Phi, psi and omega in degrees: 000129179266143184206149173288148179300327180293344181265357180296149171267156179301131180095352181276149180225164181189186179240132180292129179259319180202159178234120180272192179094172182224158170059230188302316185294318178295315179299318180297316178298316178298318180297330179276358178098005179277086184230155178305137180098344180282140176277142183225144181225127180277112182274311186215158173225134179297157183308324180263010176090356182216120009269182175241153177245126181239159170254127185215125178053044177065026171216161180267138182224136177254129180236147171288157178299323180296327177286319180294333177297337183274352186255116178262132184233163169255115185285135174277139181262000000 
């Protein structure tokens, strides 16, 4: 099942399939390791839902909801 990273529930994990966006934002996500094939796990979500904290490539990364909306994943069941 495919889902945007911003739609994950806490504790859910998956594999990144694609990263949308253009220019600086896409480049920034790639530079942080958000690339197709990487496994991702949603660790925490702020009380109002923004930002989210994920584990990616053995480190913790905090993303804005607008950035997480650009990441399409395949959810692990």
